[in-house]
N, C-alpha and C positions, 0 to 999 in steps of 0.2 A: 343650257338647254335651248334647242332650236325654237324659233317662234312659230306658233300655230298660225296658219294663213287665215286671212279675214273670212273667207268663204267657209272654211271648216269650222271656224270659231262661231259664226253666225248660225250654222245649222245645229251645233252643239248647244247654243243658247236656247233655240227653239224646242229641240227635242228633249231638253232637260226639264221642260215645263209641261211635256206630255209624257205620261208614264204608262207603260204596257204592264197590265195585271194578268198572270197566267191564272186560269181557273182550273184547268186540267190538262195534263200531258200524259201521253201514253204511247207505248210501242205496239203496233199491230203487225202481226204476221199473217197475211192472206194467202189462201191457196185457191186458185181458180177451180170451179167459177164462184165468183162473189160479186155483190152489187149492193152498196149502201148509201142511203140517203140521210143527209145532215139538214134537218129542218128547223132545229133551234136557232133563233135569230140572234146568235152571238157570233163574233169574229172567230175563225178558225185559221189554222195553218196546217200545212202537210208537206212533209219532207220525204221524198222517195229515197230510201237508203239503198234498196236492192230491187231490181225488176222494173215493171212499168204498170201504169194504170190509165184509166180513162176518166178525166174530170168533165162534168157537165155542170155549168153554172146557169141556174134558172132555165131560161129558154134557149140558151145559146147553143151552138153546135159543140159536140164533145171534143175535147183536145186530149191528146196522149201526152202523159208525163213520164218521165224516165228518171233512172238512177241520177241523183244529184240535183234534181229539179226541186224548187221551193215554190209552193202556191200559197199565197196569203189572201184571205177573204176578209178585209178589214170592216166591211159594212154589214157583215152578218148574213150574206146572201145565201139562199137555200142552194144546196148543190148535191150531186151524187159522185161517188167515186166507185169505180168498178173494173172488173177484168175485162169486161166487153160493153160497149155502150148499148148493146142490143138486150141486155138483160134487164129485168125489172127490179128496181132498187127496193131494198127493205129498209125501214127506219134503223139507224145505227143502234138505238137503245134497245130495240126489239131483239136484234141479232146479238148484241151483247148479252141480254137477259136470257135468251132461249137457246142459242146455238153456239156460242163461242166457248173456247177453253181458256182458262185464264192460269198463267203460270208465273207467280209473283206479279210483277208489273207489265207483263206481256199478255196481249190478247191474241188468240189463234182463231182465224175465222175462214170459213169457206170449205171447199172440197179438197181434193188431193192432187190438184193440178199444178200449174206453174206457181212458183212462189213469188210474192212480191212483199217487201217490208216497208212500212211507212210510219214514220214518226208524226203523230198527229196531236193537236192541242187546240184548246179553246182559250180565249183571252179577251180582255176588254181593255179600252183606253180610259184613263184617268187623268185629271189635272184640267186646268182652266183653258188650255189651248185644244183639248180633245174635240169639242164640237166643231172649231174651226178647221182642224186637221181633217176630220171626217168629210167635210164638204169638198175637199179637193182629191181625196184618194178615190181610186176607181174600185168597183166591186171585186175585181181579181188583179192582184199583182202576181204575175207568173215569171220567175227568175229561173231562166234556163241554164243548166250546167254548160261549162265551155266545152267544145268538141273534145271528146276522149277523156274528159275528167271534170268532176264537179268544181265550183268555185271553192278555193282553198278555205276561205273564211267559213263559208256555210258548211263545208264539210267538217271543220273543226267544231262549230257550234253544235251541229247535229250529233257529232260524236259524244261530246260532253253531256248535251241534253239527254242522250240515250243512256249513258253511264249513270247520270244522276238519277234516272227515271226507273232503270232496271235494279239498281243497287243503291238505293237511298241511304244516306248517312247522315249524321247530326250536321245541319246547315245546308241540307239539300234545297229546301224550300227558297231560300234566299239566292242560292246558286242558279236554281232554274229561273227565278225572277230576273236576276242580272243577264243570263243567256238569252232570255226572250227579249230583252232591251237591245242586245247586241244583234239578235236576229232581225228585229224590225229595223234598225239603223242601217244595217247592211242592205236590207230590202229597199229602203227607200233611196239609198245611194244608187244601188243597181237600176231600179226602176227609173229613177230620175235621170241617169246617164243616157237611157235610150228613149225616155218620153220627157224630155226637158220641157216640152211647151204644154203639157197636159196636168201640170201640178199647181196651177193657180199661183197663189202668193208664195209657195214653196220654191217656186222657180227662181225667185230673186236670190235663194241661198246659193244657187250655182252659177250666178252671174259674177265674174270678177270684180267689176267696178261697184255694181249694186251691193255685192256681198261685203266689200270693205266698209261701205257706208252702214250697211246693217250691223255688222259686227261693232263699229264705233257707237251706234245708237244702243246696243244691248249692253255695251260696257259702261256707257255713262248716260243712263236713262235721264238722270236729274238735270243734265245740262240744258240750258235754254238755246237748243239748236236752231240754226236758221238753214234754209235751203242752200244758201251760198256757201256756208261752212261744210255742209254734207258733200256738195258738188266738189269742193277741194279734196275731201277725204277720197271721193270716188275717182278723181283725175278726169273730171268731165267739166264742160261750161254748165253754167247754172240751168240754161234751158235744155241742154242735152240730157243732163242728169234728170230733171224733173220729168221730162218726157219718158226717158228709159225706166225710170223707177215706176211710173205709173203704168207702163206697158208690161213690166215683168212681174210687179207686186200686186198690181190692180188697184191701187189707191195712192194718193199723194204722200210724199215722204212724212210730212208732219202729222198727217192722220194717222199714218202707220205708228208713229211715235206715240201718239196719243192712246192708241188702242194697245200698244205694247206696255205702256206704263200701267194701264188698268189691269191687263193680264198678269204682269209681274206683281202688282199689288195683291191681287187675289192670291196668287201662289205664296206670297210672303205672309199673308194673313193665315192661311191654311197651315203653313209649314211651321211657324214659330210663334213666340209670344211677346214680339215687338208690339208696342202700342201702335193704335192707328195713326197717331201723329208722326211717330217714327217711320212708319211704312210710307206715309205721305211724303216725307222729307227725302226718303231714299229713292223714291220714283219720280220726283220733280214737281210736287204740288207744295204751295206755300203754307198750307195750313190743313187740319183735319177736316175741316168743313169743305174745303175746295175739293178734296178727294172724295169726301162722301157725296157731293152733288154730281161729280163726273161719274163715280162708280155706279151710283143708282140710275143714272141716264143711261149707262151702257148696259147694265145687267139687271136692272128693275129690282135690285135689293141693296140695301145699305152694307158698307163693310162690316158694321157691328153685328147685323142680323146674319150675314154670311159667316162670319167668324162663329156666332154662337150656335148656329144650327148646322154648320158643315155643308150647307147647300153647295151645289155645283153651278156656278153662275154661268148662265148661257147668253151670249151676245144676242141682241134683238134681231129676230129674222132667222135664228137658228133653231131648228126644231130639236126636240128631245129624242 
């Protein structure tokens, strides 16, 4: 089996601790004129399967989206989707209740004009890294189709999501959940490729040298790493590595390691039944009490309370 590159592995490690939970997915067939407002403060995505629409996010200028385009609004920003930006939008739920026609899993909305088919969904982020991730994501991630054809990966994901939504079968719920994970991962890849310097600490996952060091940290979190050892992994001098890590990740390497250990500990506490002492050993703490002190300092809750209540720990300074 070919080895996975360090950069890809580091991103996989991070995204595995962030989970995308689909709350609602539907297929909408719009016919002009139509204009809908999405006010509920939850994350949305829209994939244009056929035709075009105008997307207006909060007070920004309208953007035209076309066949194969993907729009993800990870922060739950209010927005409108319409056949024309000049139309007054109607709350989506009012339109669904009062004027739409539902055929199975398909909503038909609008008049008798030009048709636009859009796969829409609501979702949320779960997991210990979700608050940190949301701090660096923009209100809108717009992934454009390649000239003349949609991105193949997005086209396939959209196709399977539509099939599972239109024709649900046993196991459709887990299929849709996994497809949404793929959708988000692909969106982060594509967005990061063209906006590499706007993703904060995620930018480090795309840097070859820093990505190798991050991959090694993620693989062996319990090791007593030094900056000199990590600089050797990155193939840089100690000073160049420390400076570059700070620049692309936004914090020193050993601080990143300390935070990653606690994030990983929280994920292990939530996902399994290992004792707190075992979790402490797996993430690099000498004892249960040492982990408890660090965990409480970072998340304002002890590991025992977190495990018992199922709370979602939030790093200090990250709003709910």
